[in-house]
N, C-alpha and C positions, 0 to 999 in steps of 0.2 A: 592479605586483604588490601584492596585499593585504598590509597590515601584519601580519595574523594569520598569514600563511603565510611560511615561510622555507625556503630550500634547505639542503642538507646543509652546504655551504661556509659559508653565513651563520651557521648555528648553531654550527659548529666554531670560526669566528672569534670568536663571542661568548663561548664557553666557554674559549677559549685552547687548544684541542686540534686534532689533525689530523682530516681527513675520515674516515680509516679507523676512528678511535675512535668517531665518530658512527655510521658504517655498521654497526659491530659491534653497537651497542646497538639499532639499528633492528630487527635480527633478533628481539629480545625483546619487541617491541610486541605487544599482544594482538590487534590487527587486522592482517591480512596484505595488505590492499588499500592501495595508495599513490596519492595524488594526483599528477598531473603537469601541467606547463604545456605551452604549445604546442610547445616545443622538446623535450619528453620528459624534462625534468629533474624529479626527485622534489621535491614540496613537502610540508612537514611542518605539521600543524595545531597549534593551541595545546596540546591535550592530548598530542599526540605529542612536542612540544618539551619540555613539562614532565616527561614520563616519562623522556626521554633525559637532560634536565638533572639530574633527581634521581639517576639512575644514575651519571653522571659526577661530580657533586658528592660523592656518597657515597664513591666511590673516592678522590677527591682528599682528602676529610676524613680518611679512614682513613690515608692516607699521611702527611698532616701530623701527625696524632696520634702515629703510630708514630715519626716523626722527632723529635717533641717529647719523647716518652718516652726515646728514646735519648740526646738532648742533656741532658735533666734528670739522667739516670743518670750520665752522664760528669761533669757539673758537681758532683753530689753526691759522687761518689767522689773527685773532686779536692779538694773542700773537706775531706772527712773525712781524706784522706791528709795534707793540710797541717796539719790539727788534730792528727793523731797525731804528726806530725814535730815540731811546736812545743811541744806540751803534754807535757812530760816528767814531770809530777807524777803523772798517771794511769798506771796499769799497762797493759801491752800487752793484758791480758785484758779490762780495762774498755773500752779503746778498741775492741777487736775486737767486743765485745758491742754497743757503741753503734752502731758502723758497721753491723753486721748488722741491728740493730733499725731504724735509720733507713732502711736500704736496703729492708727488707721493707715498712715503712710507706709509703715513697715508691712502690714498685712497686704496692702494693695500691691506693693512691689513683689512680695513673695508669691501672691496669687497670680500676678501677670507672668512671673517667671515659670511657675508650674504649668500654667496654661500653654505658654510658648513651647516649653520642652515637650509637653504631651502632644501638641499638634505636630511638632517635628518628628517625634517617634512614630506617631500614627502614619505620617506621610511616608517614612522609610518603610514601615511594614506594608503599607498599601502598594508602594512601588515594587517591593519584592514579590508580592502576590501577582501584580500585573505582569511583571517580567516572566514569572513562572508560567502564567497562562499563555502569554505570547509565544514562548518557546514551545509549549505543548501544541499550540495551534499550528506553528510552522512545521513541526514534525508530522502532524496529521495531514497537512496539505501536501507535504512531500510524499507521504505514503499513498495518498489519493492519486497523485500524478504517476507514481510507479504502477499502480493498479490499472490506470487508464492506458498506459503504454503497453502493459502486458496484454490487455484485452485487444488493443489495436493489432499487435503482432499476432495474436491468436487468430483474429479474424482474417488477416492476410493469409496465414497458413491454411485456414479452412477454405478460402477462396481458391487457392492453388490446388488443393486436394479435389474440390468440386470440379475444377476445370479438367484435371487429369481423369477423374471418373467419367466425365462427359465424353472425353476423347476415347476412352476405352469402350464406352457404350456404343459410340458411333462406329468404331472398328468392329465390334462384335456384330452390330446390325449389318454392317457391310459384308462381313464374312458370311453371316447367315444367308443374306440375299444371294451372294455369289455361289454359296454351296447349293442353294435351291436351283439357281440357274444351271449350275454344272450338272446337277442330277437330271434336270429336265432335258438339257442338251444331250447328255449321254444316252438317256432313254430314246431320244429321237434318232441319235446316230445308230444305236443298236437296232432300232426298228428299220431304219433305211438299209443297214447292212444285211439284216435278215431278209428283207425284201429282195435285195440284190442276189443273196445266196439262194433264195428260193426260185430264182429264175432257172429254168432248165437249160443246161448247157447243150448245145447242138450235138447230135450224134456224129461219129467219125465220118459216116458216109455223107453227112450233110454239111460238113465244115466248109467245103469248097463253095457251097451255095450261100453260106451266111453272109450277110452284108457287113462289109468292113466298117461301115459307119456305126453300126450297132455296137461292135466291139470297142471302138474308140470312145463311144458315148459312155459305156460302162466303166472304162478305165478312168475317164475324166471324173465321173461321179465318185469313184473310189478315192481318187487323189484329193478331191474337194473335201470329202469327209475326213480324211487323214489330216489335211491342213486345219480344219476346224478344231479337231481334237488337240492338235499341237498348240494352236493359239490359245485355247482355253486352259491348257496346262501351264503355259507361260504366264497367263493372267493370275492363276491361282498361286504360282510361285512368287509373283510380285506382292500380292496381298500378304502372304505368309512372311515375307521379308519385312514389310512395314510393321506387322504385328510383333515380330521378334525385336526390331529396333526400338519400338515403344517400350517394351518391358525391360530391355537392356538398360 
C-alpha cells in the first residue's frame, strides 16, 4: 500500500481515536468520492488525512484548554481561600475584592487564550480545505485543456478525411464523364466505320475507271478514325494512372 494512502483504522490509530470518530469527520470532506483498495476498503489521501486530522486535533485542543481553565480556576480559588484564612490583617472586604479581581483577570486571560487558539486552529483547517479545493480545480482545468486539444486534433483529422473524400468524388465524376464520352465516341466511330464498310467496292472491271482521289479520301478517313481511337485510349490510360496513384 502506498505510504501516502491510509485506511480509516490506520488514521484512527495514529490520532489515538476510534474508527467511528474518523468516519464521522469523513462526512465533512469537500469531495464525496472515496478511493478504495482491491478489498473495497476506503483509502484516504494526504489532503483528506490532513483535513480529518485538523478537525480531530481542534476538538482535542478545545477539550484540553477547557480542562486547563477549570484546573487553573480551582487552583486559584484554593490559593485565595488559603490566603484569606491565614492573612488576618486584611479585612474580609479587601480579601473578597482581591479574590474577585484576581478571578476576573484569570478568567479573562484564559478566555482570550482559548479564543486565540480556536481562531488559529480554524484558520489552519480553512487553509487546508482551500488548498484541497484549489488543487482539485487545477486538475479539472488540466483535464478540460486535454479534452479541447483532443477535439481540435479530431477536427483536423476529419477535415483531412473530408478533403480526401471530395478528391475521390471529383475523380469518380471525371471518370464517369470520360467513360460516357468514350462510349459516345466509340459509337460514332463504329457508325462511321460501318458506313465506310457499306460503301460498295468497285468491280474488277471498273477499278481502272475509279477516281484515285476517292480512294485517297477513304484512306484518310480511316486513318483519322484510327488516330481518334488511339488518342482516346491514351487519355483513358492517363485517368486510370491518376486514380491508381490516389489510392496508392
